[in-house]
N, CA, C and O atoms as CSV, one atom per row, in Angstrom:
chain,resi,resn,atom,element,x,y,z
A,1,MET,N,N,-20.826,-22.273,-24.538
A,1,MET,CA,C,-19.634,-21.224,-24.441
A,1,MET,C,C,-19.032,-20.908,-23.172
A,1,MET,O,O,-18.018,-20.213,-23.228
A,2,ASN,N,N,-19.420,-21.252,-22.102
A,2,ASN,CA,C,-18.646,-21.338,-20.806
A,2,ASN,C,C,-17.184,-22.316,-20.891
A,2,ASN,O,O,-16.124,-21.964,-20.373
A,3,LEU,N,N,-17.389,-23.680,-21.697
A,3,LEU,CA,C,-16.507,-24.645,-21.933
A,3,LEU,C,C,-15.099,-23.830,-22.735
A,3,LEU,O,O,-13.885,-23.917,-22.549
A,4,VAL,N,N,-15.921,-23.052,-23.660
A,4,VAL,CA,C,-14.925,-22.332,-24.557
A,4,VAL,C,C,-14.086,-20.904,-24.072
A,4,VAL,O,O,-13.149,-20.347,-24.645
A,5,ARG,N,N,-14.659,-20.598,-23.029
A,5,ARG,CA,C,-14.451,-19.553,-22.359
A,5,ARG,C,C,-12.996,-19.859,-20.895
A,5,ARG,O,O,-12.031,-19.322,-20.351
A,6,SER,N,N,-13.685,-20.887,-20.910
A,6,SER,CA,C,-12.638,-21.994,-19.722
A,6,SER,C,C,-11.396,-22.393,-20.443
A,6,SER,O,O,-10.273,-22.422,-19.938
A,7,TYR,N,N,-11.658,-22.652,-21.491
A,7,TYR,CA,C,-9.930,-23.573,-22.556
A,7,TYR,C,C,-9.767,-21.986,-22.769
A,7,TYR,O,O,-8.539,-22.008,-22.857
A,8,GLN,N,N,-10.056,-20.772,-22.901
A,8,GLN,CA,C,-9.317,-20.007,-23.278
A,8,GLN,C,C,-8.257,-19.355,-22.127
A,8,GLN,O,O,-7.028,-19.334,-22.054
A,9,ASN,N,N,-9.229,-18.888,-21.355
A,9,ASN,CA,C,-8.328,-18.704,-20.027
A,9,ASN,C,C,-7.371,-19.953,-19.791
A,9,ASN,O,O,-6.392,-19.594,-19.136
A,10,TRP,N,N,-7.349,-20.933,-20.026
A,10,TRP,CA,C,-6.758,-22.066,-19.371
A,10,TRP,C,C,-5.512,-21.800,-20.487
A,10,TRP,O,O,-4.376,-21.970,-20.044
A,11,ARG,N,N,-5.647,-21.395,-21.896
A,11,ARG,CA,C,-4.522,-21.452,-22.541
A,11,ARG,C,C,-3.765,-19.880,-22.309
A,11,ARG,O,O,-2.615,-19.743,-22.726
A,12,ARG,N,N,-4.337,-18.930,-21.754
A,12,ARG,CA,C,-3.985,-17.635,-21.489
A,12,ARG,C,C,-3.034,-17.871,-20.465
A,12,ARG,O,O,-1.824,-17.650,-20.511
A,13,TYR,N,N,-3.795,-18.407,-19.409
A,13,TYR,CA,C,-3.132,-18.792,-17.997
A,13,TYR,C,C,-1.633,-19.404,-18.336
A,13,TYR,O,O,-0.688,-18.845,-17.778
A,14,ARG,N,N,-1.373,-20.442,-19.156
A,14,ARG,CA,C,-0.341,-21.953,-19.623
A,14,ARG,C,C,0.575,-20.165,-20.379
A,14,ARG,O,O,1.687,-19.900,-19.922
A,15,GLU,N,N,0.109,-19.442,-21.173
A,15,GLU,CA,C,1.058,-18.775,-21.977
A,15,GLU,C,C,1.877,-17.995,-20.814
A,15,GLU,O,O,3.078,-18.063,-20.551
A,16,THR,N,N,1.252,-17.530,-20.441
A,16,THR,CA,C,1.507,-16.208,-19.578
A,16,THR,C,C,2.886,-17.035,-18.382
A,16,THR,O,O,4.027,-16.596,-18.237
A,17,VAL,N,N,2.219,-18.439,-17.605
A,17,VAL,CA,C,3.405,-18.930,-17.161
A,17,VAL,C,C,4.499,-19.036,-18.151
A,17,VAL,O,O,5.369,-18.196,-17.918
A,18,SER,N,N,4.722,-19.692,-19.053
A,18,SER,CA,C,5.361,-19.733,-19.674
A,18,SER,C,C,6.467,-18.572,-20.356
A,18,SER,O,O,7.645,-18.544,-20.714
A,19,GLU,N,N,5.636,-17.920,-20.307
A,19,GLU,CA,C,6.325,-16.125,-20.905
A,19,GLU,C,C,7.168,-16.332,-19.474
A,19,GLU,O,O,8.180,-17.018,-19.334
A,20,LEU,N,N,6.593,-15.683,-18.625
A,20,LEU,CA,C,7.327,-15.589,-17.306
A,20,LEU,C,C,8.169,-16.684,-16.779
A,20,LEU,O,O,8.687,-16.468,-15.683
A,21,ASN,N,N,8.370,-17.651,-17.268
A,21,ASN,CA,C,9.423,-19.027,-16.609
A,21,ASN,C,C,10.752,-18.346,-17.853
A,21,ASN,O,O,11.906,-18.011,-17.586
A,22,ARG,N,N,10.270,-18.330,-18.774
A,22,ARG,CA,C,12.058,-18.219,-19.810
A,22,ARG,C,C,12.472,-16.778,-19.049
A,22,ARG,O,O,13.696,-16.651,-19.023
A,23,LEU,N,N,11.702,-15.588,-18.382
A,23,LEU,CA,C,12.955,-14.862,-18.110
A,23,LEU,C,C,13.550,-14.921,-17.017
A,23,LEU,O,O,13.032,-15.377,-15.998
A,24,SER,N,N,14.786,-14.439,-17.094
A,24,SER,CA,C,15.863,-14.279,-15.420
A,24,SER,C,C,15.151,-13.931,-14.444
A,24,SER,O,O,14.000,-13.511,-14.321
A,25,GLN,N,N,16.112,-14.196,-13.659
A,25,GLN,CA,C,15.625,-14.079,-12.175
A,25,GLN,C,C,15.900,-12.507,-12.348
A,25,GLN,O,O,14.844,-11.931,-12.086
A,26,ARG,N,N,16.896,-11.594,-12.683
A,26,ARG,CA,C,17.445,-10.409,-12.820
A,26,ARG,C,C,15.954,-9.491,-13.582
A,26,ARG,O,O,15.477,-8.488,-13.051
A,27,GLU,N,N,15.300,-10.241,-15.181
A,27,GLU,CA,C,14.295,-9.629,-15.583
A,27,GLU,C,C,12.963,-9.597,-14.733
A,27,GLU,O,O,12.113,-8.736,-14.957
A,28,LEU,N,N,12.818,-10.462,-13.848
A,28,LEU,CA,C,11.720,-10.756,-12.966
A,28,LEU,C,C,11.822,-9.822,-12.024
A,28,LEU,O,O,10.775,-9.188,-11.896
A,29,ALA,N,N,12.868,-9.426,-11.167
A,29,ALA,CA,C,13.326,-8.996,-10.812
A,29,ALA,C,C,12.822,-7.542,-10.509
A,29,ALA,O,O,12.199,-7.038,-9.574
A,30,ASP,N,N,13.536,-6.912,-12.098
A,30,ASP,CA,C,13.171,-5.767,-12.653
A,30,ASP,C,C,11.506,-5.567,-12.723
A,30,ASP,O,O,10.913,-4.517,-12.476
A,31,LEU,N,N,10.892,-6.871,-13.130
A,31,LEU,CA,C,9.434,-6.460,-12.945
A,31,LEU,C,C,8.702,-6.532,-11.266
A,31,LEU,O,O,7.520,-6.578,-10.926
A,32,GLY,N,N,9.768,-6.520,-10.587
A,32,GLY,CA,C,9.259,-6.973,-9.311
A,32,GLY,C,C,8.251,-8.561,-9.206
A,32,GLY,O,O,7.218,-8.723,-8.555
A,33,ILE,N,N,8.874,-9.430,-9.957
A,33,ILE,CA,C,7.975,-10.705,-9.577
A,33,ILE,C,C,9.234,-11.803,-9.286
A,33,ILE,O,O,10.271,-12.024,-9.911
A,34,ALA,N,N,8.634,-12.423,-7.982
A,34,ALA,CA,C,9.444,-13.478,-7.853
A,34,ALA,C,C,9.012,-14.718,-8.378
A,34,ALA,O,O,7.836,-15.046,-8.530
A,35,ARG,N,N,10.334,-15.614,-8.735
A,35,ARG,CA,C,9.519,-16.782,-9.605
A,35,ARG,C,C,8.556,-17.983,-8.985
A,35,ARG,O,O,8.131,-19.002,-9.529
A,36,THR,N,N,8.380,-17.495,-7.688
A,36,THR,CA,C,6.954,-18.335,-7.045
A,36,THR,C,C,6.213,-17.190,-7.261
A,36,THR,O,O,5.412,-18.125,-7.275
A,37,ASP,N,N,5.712,-16.266,-7.422
A,37,ASP,CA,C,4.984,-15.540,-7.600
A,37,ASP,C,C,4.042,-16.152,-9.300
A,37,ASP,O,O,2.827,-16.348,-9.339
A,38,ILE,N,N,4.772,-16.295,-10.226
A,38,ILE,CA,C,4.081,-16.568,-11.562
A,38,ILE,C,C,3.049,-17.191,-11.492
A,38,ILE,O,O,2.373,-17.105,-12.517
A,39,PRO,N,N,2.455,-18.049,-10.371
A,39,PRO,CA,C,1.210,-18.653,-11.106
A,39,PRO,C,C,0.277,-17.821,-10.699
A,39,PRO,O,O,-0.730,-17.488,-11.324
A,40,ALA,N,N,0.776,-17.319,-9.128
A,40,ALA,CA,C,-0.640,-16.367,-9.146
A,40,ALA,C,C,-0.803,-14.740,-9.859
A,40,ALA,O,O,-1.813,-14.048,-9.734
A,41,VAL,N,N,0.490,-14.326,-10.646
A,41,VAL,CA,C,0.440,-13.349,-11.648
A,41,VAL,C,C,-0.146,-13.718,-12.716
A,41,VAL,O,O,-1.086,-13.030,-13.113
A,42,ALA,N,N,0.257,-14.906,-13.461
A,42,ALA,CA,C,-0.879,-15.592,-14.376
A,42,ALA,C,C,-2.424,-15.724,-13.910
A,42,ALA,O,O,-3.306,-15.346,-14.680
A,43,ARG,N,N,-2.630,-16.075,-13.083
A,43,ARG,CA,C,-4.323,-16.250,-12.551
A,43,ARG,C,C,-4.811,-15.001,-12.801
A,43,ARG,O,O,-5.831,-14.842,-13.472
A,44,ARG,N,N,-4.207,-14.122,-12.345
A,44,ARG,CA,C,-4.860,-12.332,-12.484
A,44,ARG,C,C,-4.913,-12.046,-14.097
A,44,ARG,O,O,-5.793,-11.236,-14.387
A,45,THR,N,N,-4.200,-12.514,-15.140
A,45,THR,CA,C,-4.163,-12.585,-16.210
A,45,THR,C,C,-5.556,-12.487,-16.752
A,45,THR,O,O,-6.070,-11.560,-17.377
A,46,VAL,N,N,-6.173,-13.894,-16.299
A,46,VAL,CA,C,-7.286,-14.519,-16.800
A,46,VAL,C,C,-8.656,-14.242,-16.251
A,46,VAL,O,O,-9.714,-14.752,-16.618
A,47,ILE,N,N,-8.416,-13.149,-15.102
A,47,ILE,CA,C,-9.783,-12.851,-14.258
A,47,ILE,C,C,-10.675,-11.657,-15.283
A,47,ILE,O,O,-11.768,-11.223,-14.917
């Protein structure tokens, strides 16, 4: 079960990073996210 949860968390992380990377600088700024913050924001989605 732990392996399945880890895989699901990894997938959610990768999807979040991918979606955020598709946004423009302007869209990210509107959300208050710097491009360098994307990994940290994505990590918070899997907690």
